[in-house]
C-alpha positions in Angstrom: 58.0 102.8 95.1 59.1 106.4 94.4 58.0 109.4 96.4 57.9 113.0 95.1 60.2 115.3 97.2 62.0 118.5 96.4 61.6 118.3 92.6 62.6 114.6 92.4 61.2 111.2 92.4 63.1 109.2 95.1 63.2 105.5 95.8 64.6 104.5 99.2 66.4 101.2 99.8 65.6 99.8 96.3 66.6 96.1 96.1 69.2 95.1 93.5 69.4 91.3 93.3 72.8 89.7 93.0 73.7 86.4 91.3 74.3 84.7 94.6 70.9 85.5 96.0 71.4 88.5 98.2 70.1 91.9 97.4 72.1 95.1 97.7 70.2 98.3 98.6 70.2 101.6 96.6 68.7 105.0 96.9 67.5 106.2 93.5 66.9 109.8 92.6 65.1 110.6 89.4 63.9 113.8 87.7 60.2 114.6 88.1 59.5 113.8 84.4 58.8 110.2 83.3 61.5 110.4 80.6 64.2 107.8 80.4 67.5 109.4 81.6 71.2 108.3 81.9 72.5 107.2 85.2 75.3 108.6 87.5 76.2 105.9 90.0 78.4 105.3 93.1 78.8 102.2 95.2 80.7 102.0 98.5 80.7 101.4 102.3 80.3 105.0 103.6 76.5 104.9 103.8 74.0 106.1 101.2 71.9 107.5 104.0 74.6 109.5 105.9 74.5 113.2 105.2 77.7 115.1 104.4 76.6 117.6 107.0 76.5 115.1 109.8 79.3 113.3 111.7 81.9 112.0 110.9 82.0 114.5 108.0 80.4 117.6 109.6 83.6 119.5 110.2 84.7 119.0 106.6 81.3 120.2 105.4 81.5 123.3 107.5 85.0 124.2 106.2 83.8 123.6 102.7 80.8 126.0 102.8 82.7 128.6 104.8 85.4 128.8 102.2 83.1 128.3 99.2 79.6 129.7 100.0 79.0 129.8 96.3 78.3 126.0 96.4 75.0 126.7 98.3 74.1 129.3 95.7 73.7 126.5 93.1 72.0 123.9 95.4 70.7 123.6 99.0 72.7 120.3 99.1 69.8 118.7 101.0 70.6 115.1 99.9 74.4 115.2 99.8 76.5 112.3 101.0 80.3 112.5 101.4 82.3 112.2 98.2 79.3 111.6 95.9 77.4 113.8 93.5 74.5 116.1 94.6 71.2 114.5 93.4 69.5 117.9 93.2 72.0 119.3 90.8 72.2 116.2 88.7 68.5 115.3 88.4 67.9 118.9 87.4 70.4 118.3 84.6 68.5 115.3 83.4 70.2 112.4 85.1 69.3 109.6 87.5 71.5 109.4 90.6 71.9 105.9 92.1 73.8 105.5 95.4 74.4 101.9 96.4 75.5 100.5 99.8 78.2 97.9 99.0 77.9 94.3 100.3 78.1 94.2 104.1 77.7 97.9 104.6 74.7 100.2 105.3 71.5 98.5 104.3 73.1 95.9 102.1 73.6 92.5 103.8 76.5 90.1 103.2 80.2 89.8 104.2 82.0 93.1 104.3 85.4 93.1 102.5 86.2 96.4 101.0 88.3 96.7 97.8 87.6 93.0 97.2 87.1 91.1 94.0 83.6 90.4 95.1 82.9 94.1 95.3 83.9 94.6 91.7 81.7 91.8 90.6 78.8 93.3 92.6 79.5 96.6 90.9 79.3 95.0 87.5 75.8 93.6 88.4 74.6 96.9 89.8 75.6 98.7 86.6 73.8 96.2 84.5 70.7 96.4 86.7 70.6 100.2 86.3 71.1 99.9 82.6 67.8 98.0 82.0 65.5 99.9 84.4 62.4 101.5 82.8 63.6 105.0 83.8 67.1 104.4 82.3 68.4 105.1 78.8 70.8 102.2 79.2 73.9 104.4 79.7 75.6 104.5 83.1 78.4 106.8 84.2 80.4 106.6 87.4 81.5 109.8 89.3 82.8 110.1 92.8 85.8 110.8 95.0 88.4 108.6 96.8 86.7 105.2 97.5 84.1 106.0 94.9 87.0 106.7 92.4 89.1 103.6 93.3 86.4 101.1 92.5 85.6 102.8 89.2 88.9 101.7 87.6 88.3 98.1 88.9 84.8 97.7 87.5 85.6 99.4 84.3 88.3 96.8 83.6 85.5 94.2 83.8 83.7 96.0 80.9 80.0 95.9 81.9 78.1 96.5 78.7 76.0 99.4 80.1 79.0 101.3 81.5 79.4 104.4 79.2 82.0 106.6 81.0 83.9 107.1 84.2 85.1 110.1 86.2 87.5 108.8 89.0 88.2 111.9 91.1 91.3 111.6 93.3 91.3 107.9 93.7 94.0 105.2 93.6 94.8 102.5 91.2 97.5 100.1 92.3 96.6 98.0 95.4 100.3 97.7 96.4 102.0 100.9 95.2 99.3 103.5 95.6 97.3 102.2 98.6 99.1 99.7 100.8 102.9 99.7 100.7 104.8 102.8 99.6 108.0 101.5 98.1 107.4 98.2 100.0 106.7 100.0 103.3 103.4 99.4 105.0 101.2 102.5 105.2 99.3 101.8 108.4 98.3 105.0 110.2 95.7 106.1 107.6 93.9 102.7 107.7 94.0 102.7 111.5 92.2 106.0 111.5 90.0 105.8 108.5 88.7 102.2 108.6 86.9 102.4 112.0 85.6 105.9 111.4 84.2 105.6 107.9 83.8 101.9 107.3 83.2 100.0 110.5 80.8 102.7 111.8 78.6 101.8 108.8 78.8 98.0 108.8 75.5 96.2 108.1 74.2 94.7 111.3 74.9 97.6 113.6 71.1 98.2 113.7 70.2 100.5 116.6 73.9 101.0 117.4 74.5 102.4 113.9 73.5 105.7 112.2 69.9 106.3 111.1 69.2 106.9 107.5 69.1 110.7 107.3 66.1 111.0 105.1 63.9 108.0 106.2 64.7 107.8 109.9 65.1 104.0 109.6 68.2 102.2 110.9 70.8 102.9 108.2 72.7 99.6 108.7 69.8 97.2 108.6 67.0 96.2 111.1 69.1 93.7 113.1 71.5 94.6 115.9 74.4 92.1 116.0 77.0 91.6 118.7 80.6 92.6 118.2 81.5 89.0 117.7 78.8 88.5 115.1 80.0 91.7 113.3 83.6 90.5 113.4 82.6 87.2 111.8 80.9 89.0 109.0 83.8 91.0 107.7 87.5 90.7 106.6 89.6 93.5 108.0 92.2 95.3 106.0 95.4 95.7 108.0 95.8 92.0 108.9 95.5 91.2 105.1 98.1 93.9 104.3 100.5 92.3 106.8 99.9 88.9 105.3 100.9 90.2 101.8 104.2 92.1 102.1 105.0 91.6 98.4 103.0 92.4 95.3 101.6 88.9 95.0 98.4 87.5 93.5 96.3 89.0 96.3 97.3 92.5 95.4 97.3 91.9 91.6 93.7 90.6 91.8 92.8 94.0 93.3 94.8 96.1 90.7 92.8 96.5 87.4 94.2 95.7 84.0 94.1 99.1 82.4 94.3 97.7 78.9 90.7 96.6 79.4 89.5 100.0 80.3 88.0 101.3 77.1 85.2 103.7 78.1 85.8 107.4 78.1 87.7 108.6 81.1 88.0 112.0 82.9 90.7 111.4 85.5 91.0 114.2 88.1 94.3 114.2 90.1 95.5 116.2 93.1 99.0 117.6 92.9 99.3 117.1 96.6 97.5 113.8 97.1 100.7 111.9 97.9 100.2 108.7 99.8 96.9 107.8 98.2 95.1 110.4 95.9 97.7 111.2 93.3 99.7 108.6 91.5 96.9 106.4 90.4 95.1 109.2 88.5 98.2 110.0 86.5 99.0 106.3 85.8 95.4 105.6 84.9 95.2 108.4 82.4 98.4 107.3 80.6 97.7 103.6 80.6 94.0 103.1 79.9 93.1 101.9 76.4 90.3 104.5 76.1 90.2 106.4 72.8 88.7 109.3 74.7 90.5 110.3 77.9 91.3 113.5 79.7 93.4 114.5 82.8 92.5 117.4 85.1 94.9 118.3 87.9 94.4 120.7 90.8 95.6 121.4 94.4 93.6 121.6 97.6 91.3 119.3 99.5 89.5 116.8 97.3 86.0 117.5 98.6 86.6 121.2 97.9 87.5 120.8 94.2 84.9 118.1 93.5 82.0 120.3 94.6 83.1 123.7 93.2 80.6 124.9 90.6 83.2 124.9 87.9 84.1 121.3 88.6 80.5 120.2 88.5 80.1 122.0 85.1 83.2 120.1 83.9 81.8 116.7 85.1 78.4 117.4 83.6 79.8 118.4 80.2 81.8 115.2 80.1 78.8 113.0 80.9 76.6 115.1 78.6 78.9 114.2 75.8 79.2 110.5 76.5 76.0 109.6 78.2 73.6 112.0 76.3 75.5 112.2 73.1 75.5 116.0 73.1 77.9 117.7 70.6 79.2 120.1 73.3 82.8 120.5 72.0 84.2 118.6 75.0 86.6 117.0 72.5 88.1 120.4 72.0 89.3 120.4 75.6 93.1 119.8 75.8 93.9 116.2 76.9 95.6 117.6 80.0 94.3 120.7 81.9 96.3 121.9 84.9 95.6 124.4 87.7 99.1 125.1 88.9 99.5 126.8 92.3 102.3 129.2 93.3 103.7 129.6 96.8 101.0 132.3 97.5 98.2 130.1 96.5 97.4 131.8 93.2 96.6 129.4 90.3 98.2 129.4 86.9 96.4 127.6 84.1 98.4 125.3 81.9 97.5 122.6 79.3 99.3 119.9 77.5 98.6 117.2 74.9 100.2 114.4 77.0 101.4 113.4 80.4 104.1 114.3 81.3 104.0 117.4 79.1 106.0 117.0 75.9 107.8 120.4 76.6 109.2 119.1 79.9 113.0 119.7 80.3 114.3 116.9 82.5 117.1 118.2 84.7 119.4 116.2 86.9 120.4 117.8 90.1 123.3 116.2 92.0 123.3 115.7 95.7 126.5 116.9 97.3 127.9 115.8 100.7 128.0 119.6 101.6 124.2 119.7 101.4 124.1 121.3 98.0 121.7 120.2 95.2 123.4 121.2 91.9 123.6 120.5 88.2 127.4 119.9 88.8 128.7 116.4 89.8 129.5 116.0 93.5 132.9 115.5 95.1 133.8 112.4 97.1 132.3 112.1 100.5 129.7 110.5 102.7 126.6 111.6 104.7 125.0 109.5 107.4 121.7 109.7 109.2 119.8 107.6 111.8 116.5 105.9 111.0 114.5 108.1 113.5 116.0 111.5 113.0 115.4 114.4 110.6 117.5 112.9 107.8 119.7 115.1 105.6 118.5 117.9 103.3 120.1 119.0 100.0 119.2 122.5 98.7 119.6 124.3 95.3 120.8 127.8 94.8 118.1 130.3 94.3 116.3 129.8 91.0 117.4 132.3 88.3 114.1 132.3 86.4 110.4 131.6 87.2 110.0 127.8 86.8 107.0 125.5 86.5 107.8 122.2 88.2 105.3 119.8 86.6 105.5 116.0 86.7 106.9 112.9 88.4 110.4 112.8 89.8 113.0 110.1 90.5 116.1 109.9 92.6 119.2 107.7 92.2 121.1 107.1 95.5 124.1 105.2 96.6 123.2 103.7 100.0 124.6 101.5 102.7 123.3 100.6 106.2 124.7 99.1 109.3 121.5 97.2 109.9 119.7 94.3 108.3 117.6 96.6 106.1 116.8 100.3 105.7 113.7 102.3 104.7 114.3 105.4 102.6 111.9 108.4 102.9 112.4 111.1 100.3 110.6 114.5 100.6 110.6 117.2 98.0 110.4 120.7 99.5 110.6 124.3 98.4 111.7 127.4 100.2 111.0 131.1 99.7 113.8 133.7 99.4 113.4 134.6 103.1 114.1 130.9 104.0 110.5 130.0 105.0 109.2 126.7 103.7 106.4 126.5 101.1 103.7 124.2 102.4 100.6 123.3 100.5 97.0 122.1 101.3 96.8 118.5 100.1 93.9 116.2 99.6 93.7 115.2 103.3 96.3 117.4 105.1 96.7 121.2 105.3 100.5 121.6 105.5 102.3 119.2 103.2 105.6 119.4 101.3 105.6 119.2 97.5 105.9 115.5 97.2 107.2 112.2 98.6 108.9 109.0 97.6 109.7 105.8 99.5 111.7 102.6 99.1 112.8 99.7 101.2 116.4 98.8 100.5 115.7 95.1 100.3 113.0 95.7 97.6 115.3 97.8 95.3 114.9 95.4 92.4 114.0 97.2 89.2 111.9 96.0 86.2 113.8 97.5 83.3 111.0 97.0 80.8 108.4 98.8 82.9 110.7 101.5 84.3 110.7 105.0 82.7 113.5 107.6 83.4 111.1 109.6 85.5 109.2 106.6 87.0 111.3 103.6 88.1 109.2 100.5 88.5 109.9 98.0 91.3 108.2 94.7 90.9 108.2 94.1 94.7 108.1 90.4 94.1 111.1 89.3 96.2 113.3 90.5 99.1 116.9 91.0 98.1 119.8 90.5 100.6 121.2 93.5 102.4 124.8 93.2 103.6 125.7 95.7 106.3 128.3 98.2 105.0 127.8 97.3 101.3 126.9 100.1 99.0 123.8 99.6 96.8 122.4 101.8 94.1 118.7 102.5 94.5 116.2 104.2 92.2 113.4 105.9 94.1 110.0 106.9 92.6 108.8 110.3 93.8 105.1 110.9 93.1 104.0 113.7 90.6 103.7 117.2 91.7 103.0 120.7 90.3 104.1 124.1 91.5 104.9 127.5 89.9 108.2 128.7 91.6 109.2 132.3 91.1 112.8 133.2 90.7 114.7 133.3 94.0 112.9 130.2 95.4 114.9 127.1 96.2 114.2 123.4 95.8 115.2 120.9 98.4 115.3 117.1 98.9 115.3 115.6 102.3 116.4 112.0 102.6 115.6 110.2 105.9 114.9 106.9 107.5 111.4 107.6 108.7 108.3 109.7 107.9 109.0 113.4 107.3 107.7 115.6 110.2 107.9 119.2 111.3 107.7 120.6 114.8 104.1 120.0 116.0 101.5 122.7 115.3 98.1 122.5 117.0 95.6 121.1 114.5 98.1 120.7 111.7 99.3 117.4 110.4 101.9 116.9 107.7 100.3 113.8 106.4 98.0 110.9 107.5 100.1 108.4 105.5 102.6 107.4 108.2 104.5 104.2 108.2 104.9 103.1 111.8 103.8 99.5 112.0 106.1 97.6 114.4 105.4 94.3 112.7 106.5 95.8 109.3 109.4 97.9 110.7 110.8 96.0 113.7 113.3 98.2 115.4 116.0 95.5 115.7 115.8 95.1 111.9 116.0 98.8 110.9 117.9 100.4 113.7 121.2 101.0 111.9 122.8 104.1 110.5 122.2 104.8 106.8 124.9 106.4 104.7 124.9 108.1 101.3 128.2 107.7 99.4 129.4 110.3 96.9 132.2 110.4 94.4 133.3 109.0 91.0 131.0 106.2 89.9 128.6 106.9 92.8 126.1 109.4 91.5 123.3 110.6 93.7 120.9 112.7 91.8 117.3 114.0 91.6 115.6 114.1 88.2 113.3 117.1 88.0 110.6 118.0 85.4 110.7 121.7 84.5 109.1 123.9 82.0 109.4 127.6 81.4 106.8 129.7 83.3 
C-alpha cells in the first residue's frame, strides 16, 4: 500500500469510505519509521496530485522562490501542492501529511459543490478516519491557506473527536460578508476568474482531459472522461447560487460556522491586506471562537509567500508540537496577538498585544469636510456629489505630526442621498507620502492595493445594535429597506482591518465612490481581484443616479480610526 520514496512512506489514492457509500481519495505521506504519529490534513478541490510548480500555479511558484530562495535551503519541495504543507518538512518533523480530494474533485467521485454542508460533513468523516489509522496517534491538526483555511472553521464547529488543533491561514469565515457579498454587493469577478481555473479544471470526470497526477502519472481526475454535459450535471456552480441568495438567509448561514462551537486550539493567521476575502474572517474568528487556547498572527504580503517562509513553518510546527504532540515548548508564552507591521518602505515593525483590537488603541474620529479635508474638527455645512461610475471624492488629513501605528478595524458614518432607486458605496482607505505619492501595498492576491476597503448597499443599511461594535458595525442583511430619491439616510460602513506604520508627515485619506476603486492601468498590475460588476446584481437603471454626502449640524460624516503610538 505504501511505497518508500525520498525518506517517506507514501500511499497514493488511499480510499476513505464515506457514510453514503462513496470513497474519497487521499495521498498519505508518513515518516520512514513505523511509529504512530499525529496527522496534518487538508481537504479541498485543487488537486492533491497537482504540483505547485506546474500550471496554473507555476508563475506564483517562480516568484516565491526568486524572492525567497531560502525556502529551497530547507526542503527541495518535491511534493508540494498549492497552499498546503510540504510533506518532506513535516514528515521529517514526525507528522503524517494527509491530502484529500474533496467530493467531486480530483480522484474523489461524487457531486461537486464547494463550500457546501456536505463538504463539511465529509471532512468530519475524513478526520475521524485518520484518527483511527494504525499509523496515527489519534490527534489530527488542520493547516492550509485560503480554501484549506476556510473549511477548517466549518469542520471545527462540528467538533470531530479526533480534531486536536487548527491553523487557518488567510481564509474566510462568513459566507455572506467575507466571501460573497461585501456590504450586500455581489463580489463576482474573483469567482469568474478563480472557479474555472482552480476548481473546474480539476473536476472529477475530466479523465484524459484533465491534469495527470504529478507523482503517479495516472489521470488526476479519475479514469473516466465525461462530456461537458455530464460534468455539468455532476456539480453545483457558485455564481448562480450567489445570485439566488442576495440576503443573508438560511443558505448562507448554513455555510457560516457557529464559532461558539469551535473549542480546539486555534492559530489564526491574517493578512493586513487581504481585503475582499483573506482578512476579516481571521480576525473575527480569533475574537469569537470559544477556544481556551487561541493566537492571532498578522502579516503583509502574498499569502503563499508568508505561509512557506521558514520562520512561518517553525511557528506552525511549534503550535502543533504543543497541541498534537504535547510538547512543553513554551508556545503558551507567545503573546496572544503577534503582528508584523509594515511601513511605507516595506520594512517590518514587530508589535504584540493581549487582545484584538489592541487594548492600547486610541480611537480617533476624523470628520469629512465638504472641502475635501479629513479632520478632528466638525465640518461646516455643505454637500459633495459623485456619480456611480467615477472616481468618487477623496478626503485627506493634514500631515501626521508624529509617527503613528494604524492597527485595527475602521468604521465610517455617512449622511447619504441618491437620485436613483438605490446606491452602492465603496470606501477606500489610502495613505500618501510627504511628496504626494500614494502608498501601495502587496496584498494576499494583488500587488498594488490601498490600505483597506469597505462597502455598503444603501438599501441594506439596517444595523443590528446588539452585534455592532463602535469599530465594526453589523448589518444583518436580512431585508431590503426602501430608498426614496433625495432623502438623506445615515449609514454605518464597516471597513476591514488594516495595519501600517506611518511616519510623521504622511497623510491618511478616505475615498468614497459609487464603484470599485481603480487607478490608471499599469501593465501587469491590478488593484484588486474583488470587483463588483455583475449586471444582474447592479442593473444600471437601478444604480445610475447621483450620490450626495450631506454635511452640517446633525449630519456628521466621520471615519473612526485605530491608532497607537509608534
